[in-house]
N, C-alpha and C positions, 0 to 999 in steps of 0.2 A: 504494500500500500504506500509506504513512504518511498520517496525517490531521492537518492543520495546527492544527485546533482540538480536538485530543484532550483536553487538560487542561480546557478549558472544557466539553466534552461530559461528561467524568467528573464535574465539579462539578454539572452539570445533572442527570445521572443520580442522583447522591447526594442531591440535594434531593428528588427524586421517589421514589426507591427505597431510599435508604441506599447506603453505599459498595459497589462491586463487591467481593464477598467470595470470596477465593481459598482453596481447599484445596490444600495443598502436600504432595506425597509425597517424602520424602527431605530430610534436613538435613545433607548433606555440604557440600563446598566450594560447589557451585552453589546448593544449597538455602539455605544460610546467606546467600549474597549476595542471593538473592531476598527473603528475610525482611527484610533490612536495607533494600534498595532500595524495597520496597513501603511501608515505614514513612515514607519521604520523599515519596511520591507523593500527589497530590490524588485524592480520590474512590475510593481503593482501600484494602483491608485484608487481612491474612492472618487468616482465620477459624479455621483448624485446620491442624496439621502432623501427618502420620503418619511415624513414625520408629521403627525397631526399637531404637534407642538413645535413649530419651526424653530423657536429659540433653542430647544433642546438639541436640534441638529446643528445649529450654528455654534452652540457652546461646545459640542463634541469636536467640531472642526477646529475651533480655536484652541482647545486643549491639545489637539494633535499638532499644533504649531502653524496652522494656516493663518494667513493674514485675513482680517475682516473684509478687506477689499476683494479678496479672492473667493468669497462665499456669496453666491448669487441666488436670489429668490427666483424660482421658475414656476410657471403655471402650466406649461405643456411640454410635450416631448421635444418639440423643436427648440424651445428655450433651453432645455437640458442639454441637447446636443451642442448648441452654440456655446454654452458655458464650458463644456468638456473640451471642445475644440480650442477654446481660448486658454486651456490649462487651469480652469477654475473648478470649484465644486458647486453643483447646483443643489438647492434645497427646495423641495416641493411638498405639498400636502396631498398630491394626487398619485396614488399607487399605480394607476393605469398609465399615467404619463411616464413614470419610472420604467414600467414594463415595456413601453413602446419606444423608448429612446434608442435610436440606432447606434449610438456611440458606446453603449454599455454591452460588455461581453457576458457578464454573469451577474445574477441576482442573489443576494443573501437575504433570507426572510428572518428578521429578528423581531417580528411583531408580537409573538407570544400568544396569538389567538388562533385556535385550530380552524375556525370557519373562515376568518379573514385570510389566514395563511393559505388555505386551500384555494380560495377565489384568486388570490394574488399569484400563487404558483401556476395555476391554469392560464392566467393572463400572460405571465412571463413566458411560458412555454409556447403559447400561441404566437408570441412575438419572437420566437427563435432564441430565447435566452436559456442558458443553463441555470438551474436553480439549486441553491444550497439551503436546506431547511434546518433551522435550529428548532423547528416546531415538531418535536418528537410526538406530541399528542396527536397531531394530524397524521403523522407517518404510521403510527400503530393502528389508526382507525381506517385509513383508506390508502395507505402507502402503495399497495400493489396497483391501484388505479392510477395514482400519480406517476409511478414508474412507467406504466404502459403508455400513458399520454406523452411522457417525455420521449419514449422510444418512437412513437408515431411522429413526433415533431423533430426528431433527429437531434435532441439535446440530452444533457445529463441531468438526472434528478438524483440528488445525494443528501444523506444526512451529513452533519457537520463534524469535522475533525475537532478534537478537544473535549467533546462531550463523552461521557463514559461509554455509550454504546460503540461509537467509532473507535475509541481507544482500545476497547476490549476486542473488537473484531480485528484490529491490527495484530494483536498477539495471537488470536485464534488462527488468523491467516498464516502467521509465521509458523505456528506449531503444525498446522495441517500441511504446509509446504514441506516440512521435514518428515512428514509421515507419522507424526505422533497421533494417538487416539485422544480425543477430547473427552474428558470425564465430566468436568464442570467449568463454567466460566462466569465471571461476574465482577462485582465491585465491592469495595468496602463502603459501608454506609457511614456518612459523615456525622449525622445527627442521631442521638438516641431515638429509638422507635417508640412513639406514643400514638397509638392508633386513634385516640379520641381528641387529639390536639385540635384547637380552634384558634383563629387569629387573635381573639380578645386576650388570650393568655400569653401571647408572644409579641405584643406590641413593643415592649421595652427591649427585648433581645433583638428584634428586627431592626429597631432604630439604631441600636449600638452597632449592628453589622451593616448598616446602610442598605437594608433590604425591605421589601414590601412584606408585611406580616403574612399575607395570604400565601405568597411564594415560599416563605420560610416553612409554613405549616405543610405545604405540599411535599416538602422534604421530610419533615418530622413525622407525619402520619403514615409514611410509607408509600404514598401515591407515586412520587417521582421514581422511587426504586422500582415499583411495579412497571411503570411506563418504560423505564430504561431497560429492564430485563426482558420485557416483551419485545422491544425493538431489536435487541440482540437475538432473541429467539427467532423472530420472523425474518431475520437476515441470514441465519445460519442453519436453522433446523433443530437447534437445541431447544429443550422444552422445560417448563417448570416441573420439578419432580413430584411435588405435591401442591395442592391449591394454597396460594399464599407464599410458597417457597419455604425453605427451612430457616434461613437467616440465622445461622449458628453464631455463637460467641467464639469464633475460632480465630486465633492470632495468625499472623502471616506464617509463622513456623508450623502451625497446626493445620493449615488449610488442606494440605494433601492427605492428612490422616483423617480428616473429618468429612470433607466433600469427596468421598470415595464410596464404593459399594458397601452395604452392610456386611456382606460376606468377608470383607477385608477390614472390618472394624469401624467403618464409616457410617454415615446416616442415609446414604442414597439407596433408593429402590432400583435405580437403573443408571446407566452411564449416558452421557450426552445431555447435561442439564444446564440451565441457567439458575444462578442463586446469588446470594450476597452474604457478607459477614459483618457482624457488628463487633468483631474482636479487635484487639489492639494491634496497631501496626499495619492494617490493611488499607483503611481510608487514608488519603484520598486516591489510592491506587486502584488498579484493575488487575484481574488475575485470570489465569487459565490453568486448571489442574489437568495434567496430561499423564499418559501411560505409555511405556514402551515395554515390549515383551522380549526384544532381542537381547541376549545376554551381553553382547559386546557394547551395545548402546547403553544398556543399564549400567554396566561397569564404568563407562566413560562419564555418564551423568553423575554418578556417585563420586567418582574421582574429581570431578569439577565442582564439587560441593553444592550441587543444585538441590540435593536432598538425599534421603536414604533409599528411595524407591519402594515399591515399583511405581508409585505415583509421585509426580514432581509438580511444583508450582512455578509457572512462568509468570513473572510479575512486572508490571509497569508502575512505578511508585507515584506517579503524578498524572493528572490530566489538566491541561491548561485552559479548559473551557473556551471562552470567547477568543482568547489570544491565538489559538490554533485554527480557528474557523477559516481565516483567509487561505490556508493551505488547501482546503477543499475547493475553494474557488479557483485557485491556481491549477490544481490537478484536473478539474473539469475542463478548463479552457485549453491547457497545454496537451493533455493526454486523453481527453474525453473519458476520464476515469472517475467512478463514484467511490467514495470512501465507505459509504454504507447505503445499501439499497435493499428493499425487501424481496423475499422470494416471491414466486408467482402465486403462491398460496400460503396463508398464515398457518402457523402451528401453535400460536399462543395468543391470548387475549388479556388485556387489562380491562377489568370490569369494575363496576361501582358497587360499594357496600355502604349501607346506611350508617352514619356516625351517631345518629340520634333518631328518635321516633319521628316518622314523617307522616303527615296527614293528607287525606284526599283533598285535591284542589291546590295543593302547594306547588309552586314553581321553584325549581331547584337552582341553587347558586353555582358558583364556579368551583373547579378543583381547588382544594386547599382552604375552602371556607367551612361552614358548619354542617353541611348536609350529608356528605358522603366522602369516601376515600377510595383510592385505587387499590386493586387486588389482582394479582397475576395468577392465571391458570391456563391449562391447555385450551386450544381453540375448540376442540370437540366437547370438552367439559362445559365450557361457557355456552356453546350452542345448545347442549342438552338441557341446561338450566334455563335457557331463554334469557340469559343475563344481558343487560344493556352494556355495550362498550363504553368505557370511561369517557371517550371523546364525544359521546352523544348525551352525556348526563346534564350538562349545563342547559338551563331553560326547559328541561324536560318537566312534564306535568305529572304529579302523583295522582293516580286514579283509584288506588286502593291503599289503605294504611300499610306502612312498612315499619317493622320493628328495628331497633338498633341491632346491627350485626347481620341483617338480612340483605340479600342481593336486590339491587334494583333490576327488575325484569320487565319484559314487554307485557306482562300481565298486571303489574302494579304501577307502571309508568309509561308515558307516551313521549318519546323524544320530539323536539321542536322541528317539525317538518319544513319550516320556512328556511332552515339553514341548509346550504348546499352540501355540507359534509354529511348531514343526515340523509339527504336524498341519494347521494352517491353510495353511502354505506348500505342503504336499503336495496339498491339495485345489485350490489355485490352479493348481499345475503340471498336475494331472490335467485340470482344466477347459481348460487351454491345449493339451492333447493332446501335451505335450512331456515328460511326466514319464519319467525313466529309472528303471526298476525296480532297486533296489539288488541287487548281486550277493550270492549266498549264500556265507557264510563257509565 
């Protein structure tokens, strides 16, 4: 996945074509990081930023070292192109103008909204743009559709480098290339798991960490971990071993002894799973537990102090989140390569579980708020239960009471059919022949 000569390739591309020009959607925390990081990279530039709060985009560009006179407010695609041609950065409130601008090579979606991200990705692809999605929530819900649309348009659809899924897939690819068997792969969970966490209890911590309390809760209550592990599963074929995954308190040194089959003293019912650890020394890294049966390779791995065998942990001790994202944009343009893309059919699902008692008639809030949390399971199990995908829970209407800890299903909830992501997912489910008709209120 990584390319050892990427910096040199970017400079060669710049000599021939000019720098790789990025259109960025969103200038929040992640988007601001991206603007700053791209300003430090060879052969790349931010051409335009779309942001509903234009001042946030301007502030990001200023923070990256651009002069205020080089930041131009633009209302349409032609304005954006003129700004880029003049070596300036365009700022617009219009996502469609960003997608249509001819001088942009690749789009990065940092909007953080699954439905808006879906609409924007489709518009970008219609305009012949590669799309880098930080929007893992959209990917786990309809990623195979977006990948197929990208293929039809002749562009790259990819998840973002730096996020745990792409970082984990990097070491899975390394291990598979060497012929190792994958036993388990996943991440260390950064925050203690508290499944009933709500934003009101995390305002102070969120403020201290310069975070939105809802986003912090999305990590604390396990939703983000479920989302990320399902993204890995659906890009690799690895699956959650049990509903909710195990999430052991295994340290880095213990991973290979814990995330291995029960027959060998571990906790797994099968090989080839996604999971996470809350044990010391694993977060903020990602891991892959591998197996080799050949005595010569086993001997060498032990000799190289990788572990004692027969299972070994391959470990990447960091993920640089938004700072690595531009690498995905570069690889999409230079090599037409995706860092993370879903398989043609999913093997896992992140579903929604009630955090509190929900009453009929209630309209549900966002991931990380008070109503529900994300929960990972196999795709077949989710279909059997009629569970609603996590990406469709926002704005869904409760039609039958749901108790704390129960799944949101098509029998007790109706997703918001006005959202394009809901409409696309319904068509995918119908094509699979597994769609559960929502109950009548």
